[in-house]
LOROTOR-351555 format. One record per residue (C-alpha): residue in one letter; y, x, z. Coordinates in pm, whole numbers, plus 50000, padded with zeros to 5 digits. Each point is the difference from the previous one (the first is absolute). Layout:
# LOROTOR-351555
AYXZ/...
# end
This chain:
# LOROTOR-351555
M433376522827586/R502794977450124/P500294997850382/A498654968050150/F503344993450167/T503335015049905/G501804986950307/L503464985250054/N501715030849864/A503714995150045/D501045006650358/K503074978249964/N497804970449907/R497235006850251/T501904988250309/A501104967449841/T496534993849862/M498315006450333/K502434976750177/K498994972449759/I496335008150052/F500354999550378/L501884966949990/A497404984549770/F497205012050225/A501744986950312/L500534965949844/A496394998549880/W498685009750342/S502254974350170/A498574973349772/L496485011550077/T500445000350375/G501604965849975/A496554986749913/I499035003350366/A503254987350150/Q498074971350155/T497935024650205/P501105004350365/P502205031050035/Q498275032350086/T501915032650023/S497215024850062/G496325004450061/P497075022249909/A499905014549651/L498034982249731/K497415024649870/I499415002349625/G497235022149863/V500435023249702/I496975016749845/G499695021749691/P499335035249869/L502765020250164/S498275033249936/G497675012549729/P500024993849623/S501054963450026/S503015007250222/D502255000649692/F500064962250017/G499024995450365/L503135016950134/P502454980149780/M498224968450118/L500565010250363/N503625009049928/G500644965949846/V498674983350313/K502025022750230/L503214993249810/A499564962450023/I499065001350370/D503095020750082/E502224974849822/I498354970450170/N500215015850345/A503675008749941/F500654962649978/G498104991550317/G496364999349892/Y498344968050116/L502524984050238/G500775033250160/R496415012249997/P499605031149785/L497315003549736/E497875030650076/L497755017449750/V496505011750088/I499255025249726/K496525011449890/D499065026349739/D496754989749828/Q500005031549779/A498544978549717/N496705000550193/P498214966250019/E498155007450325/L503155012750168/G501924970149867/L497484976550161/K500285018050336/L503804999649993/S500094963249900/E497904991750305/E502455020150211/L502974980549862/V498414966750086/A499105013150347/Q503645010250047/K501054963749947/V502175004349692/I501354966649878/A499385010349637/T499305031149795/I501555013749682/G498005024649799/F497235015149791/C500505020149684/N496355005249904/T497784971149895/G496845014950149/V501675004950339/A501434965049996/M496674984049909/K498305018250287/S502624987650247/I501194965249908/D497184982650186/V501535013250324/F503284982149934/Q498344968649870/A497634996950297/S502805005450252/R502374976549814/T502585027849975/P502134997049684/L499805030049768/L502745005149740/V499005023549718/P502965015349812/C498235029249839/T496364998049892/T499454978749691/G496224996049983/T499264963749919/P497194994650257/V502355006650293/T501464965149975/T497044981749848/K497345007250261/F501074971550228/A500784964349898/G503734994249965/A500284972350256/D498325021250266/S501175034749901/Y502205021450223/I500395025949722/F503314999149809/R501375022149725/N503325004949822/A498765028249774/P498894989249651/A496204998750006/D498075017349725/A498964965449883/I503684997549898/Q500605036049890/A496915003749780/P500624969149780/F503675009649975/M499075034249865/V497264986249773/D502554976349845/E502295029749944/I497455022949837/V498554972849776/A503524991249885/R500405036649900/G496774999249798/W497985020950246/N496814979850001/K497335026750045/V500235005550372/A498235027250198/V500084993250373/F499835028250254/A499534988550360/D499185019450314/N497084990550224/T502134986850287/G500534963350079/Y503335002449818/G498425013849684/E497174974749996/A502294970250057/G502455012549737/L497225004949746/Q498844964250048/D503574986949965/V500475019349674/K496684987249862/K500964964150082/A503415004049838/L498465015349687/A497394972449981/K502784974249981/K501155018149686/K496425000149869/L499845037550055/E497865023350207/P500365036950084/V498705023749734/Y499245024650280/V499924999550383/G500225032450196/R499395001850376/F500715029550226/D500415010150363/L503315008250165/G500675037150000/I498455006449659/K501765028049812/D498734995549644/V499224969249789/T499905017749664/E496534987949906/Q500854963850084/L503205002649798/K498005013049704/E497644970350031/A502954976050007/R501475016449690/K496634998149825/A499884962750082/G503264995549808/A502324992650293/N503674997449910/V501264995050358/L498845011150346/F500294974750285/I499745018550331/Y499274987050350/T500235028050254/I502535017650223/A502595025549892/P498035033150012/Q497184986549783/N502494983749765/A501385035149945/V496525014649941/I499414974349725/A503435005249844/N499675037850001/G496484997949855/R501184977349721/H502935023449932/A497715030549989/L497834982749740/G503054992749789/W499074963350011/K503214980449954/V499074965950135/P502124981350257/Q499034998750366/V500754967350177/G499214985250338/A501274984850320/W502825012650220/A498245032550101/L501215015349673/S503514999650149/F499055021750299/P501645034450029/L496665018250034/F499014987449655/I503335008449839/G500175034150168/D496405010149925/A499814986249646/R503525010449894/E500294996849619/A496574983349985/A501524970950197/E502564992549728/G499534965949842/S497884985550281/L500444962750054/M499564982550333/A500704967150173/L502865000950253/S501544972750213/F502955021250115/V502065027849845/A502395019350224/E503234989849831/P502934982950181/T500004970549760/N501254975350260/E501645001450341/R496754994650190/R498315029149826/A503115021650029/S500024993650375/F496325008950035/L500245031749792/A503175012250173/S498594992750346/Y496705017149916/A501815030949871/R502175001450311/K497144995650247/F497485022949831/D502365027549884/G499974996649625/P500254975449713/R496535006249856/I497204976650106/P496635015049898/V498414965949935/P502794973949994/M497654970049964/A498245008350326/A503275003550191/A501644968949854/Q496974977550044/A499495012050358/Y503664993150073/D499664964949859/A496724994050186/T501735008650327/Y502784975349931/L497504973249898/L498325005150337/A503384999150175/H500874967249826/A496734985450125/V500395012850357/L503624988950029/S499074964649898/L497714996650303/R500554992350365/S498725026550239/E496954979150092/Q499054998949630/L499925037949962/N496315003049932/G497805005849697/P499644963649892/G503714993650055/I501075029949792/K497454991849728/Q501384964849969/A503585012949989/L499115025149727/E498364972749793/N502824975150052/P503315019249992/K503064979550085/R502085017049732/A499625023949709/Y500095037050076/Y501995019549742/G498595034750032/V500255033849841/G497034992349776/P499654970549761/P501334967650152/T497404976750147/T500194965750158/G497784976450193/H496385010350054/S500345029449761/A502655015250226/A497105010750220/V497285002149737/T500485011949642/A497454980649795/T497135013050210/R498554968250147/
# end
């Protein structure tokens, strides 16, 4: 398979390129900090605490750690240019281990530690268990990783403190349904795990199919950790399925792909972004070939902003390969969206309601590593 990022290969061009990148970043940051020029000067003060929560160990760490790295990279860049009027931004990092109960406990700890906002969550079930904590305390939560639709639909938009710049499954599922129907794959078997992510994804796929006057020919449910779905695959084949739409995490995606391959059943496997995870590709190997998935970011230096991000990430984290590029890029952008909001406020406005209002009413477009967004969608990607 082609590497996710081939790098800026020629040494003679690297220095000149990086000088351009640094200059562009410096000019962009100067413009951003100019938004608070009317604020009385302040050269130092206590650090502003920002929470980060996600699965940093365990089976979901393959996208939790890139998420954390994206945040760290952005914070280092922001602090290098003075943070918030000389006050550094300090991360308070929590490992939820993809465990909903632990995620709830750690979320309560973050609020108790007086973070001004939190960036995080990679698992829908963990997020759904915890978001009430942030909503009740009026602490903004920016979600760059988990895509389960209910995360940003539980609370009414006008009152919600939950933001997301990851494409929700309510966006990914219809996108993929459009794609498979256009290819003539109209007999869809859906396999979804029994987590909150799997359930929400299943419902999004059913809704998208219904708009095409279709319904699944087979639905298979399973628990995380299952090692064999052969019987369910046989049932799906018996039902006449000509495509498998999967909603689960990488290890179970591989179980399904390997089971299909062992049966000699040559139907395509499609799904959301989890089909791009290295655990799936590594475990499924040749059975992963031909899989289709929805992605909002591909690790290619197609413009200067992306080239800067990819080169900086490779330099900071000792290698050009990002295990899950979407998680890293969206977390990086989420951190800058938060920085834009914070830097537009006077110090007395640095509270939950103030930051929420600034996120919802950005003073200028943020041109990030991911797809460009403006206005309200700079903080929320079609999720309210």
